[in-house]
C-alpha positions in Angstrom: 0.0 0.0 0.0 1.0 3.6 -0.5 1.9 5.8 2.4 -1.0 8.2 1.7 -3.6 5.4 1.7 -2.2 3.9 5.0 -2.2 7.3 6.6 -5.8 8.0 5.6 -6.9 4.6 6.9 -5.1 5.3 10.2 -6.9 8.7 10.5 -10.3 7.3 9.5 -10.1 4.6 12.2 -9.1 7.2 14.8 -12.1 9.3 13.8 -14.4 6.2 13.9 -13.2 5.4 17.4 -13.7 8.9 18.7 -17.2 9.0 17.2 -18.2 5.6 18.7 -16.8 6.7 22.0 -18.8 9.9 21.9 -22.1 8.1 21.0 -21.5 5.5 23.7 -21.0 8.2 26.3 -24.3 9.9 25.4 -26.2 6.6 25.5 -24.6 5.7 28.9 -25.5 9.1 30.4 -29.0 8.6 29.1 -29.3 5.2 30.8 -27.8 6.4 34.1 -29.8 9.6 34.6 -33.0 8.6 36.4 -36.1 8.8 34.2 -39.5 7.4 35.0 -40.2 6.7 31.4 -37.5 4.1 30.9 -38.2 0.5 31.9 -35.7 -2.1 33.0 -35.7 -3.7 29.6 -34.9 -0.3 27.9 -32.0 0.4 30.3 -30.6 -3.1 29.6 -30.8 -2.5 25.9 -29.1 0.9 26.3 -26.3 -0.6 28.4 -25.8 -3.4 25.8 -25.6 -0.7 23.1 -23.0 1.2 25.1 -20.9 -2.0 25.5 -21.2 -2.7 21.8 -20.1 0.8 20.8 -17.2 0.7 23.2 -16.1 -2.7 21.7 -16.3 -1.1 18.3 -14.2 1.9 19.4 -11.6 -0.5 20.9 -11.5 -2.4 17.6 -11.0 0.9 15.6 -8.2 1.9 17.9 -6.5 -1.4 17.4 -6.8 -1.1 13.6 -5.5 2.5 13.8 -2.5 1.3 15.8 -1.9 -1.5 13.2 -1.8 1.0 10.4 0.4 3.4 12.4 3.0 0.6 12.8 2.7 -0.2 9.2 3.3 3.5 8.3 6.3 3.7 10.6 7.8 0.6 8.9 7.2 2.1 5.5 9.0 5.3 6.5 12.0 3.4 7.9 12.5 1.6 4.6 
């Protein structure tokens, strides 16, 4: 791969991770703040969604680090 493409992939995965982290934070806050309208089932779904989004953010960070290592190796060569 070309350096430009690897750098853009690294930046994209960083942005995806930040976006997923932000959305998971808002969902978590919405599930923690007391609200009479939410039932137990809805809170469970919101907490599961938070966990899924955090897992996605973790995956994106790992991919970003993989591309960063690849970019560093390309620059050394």
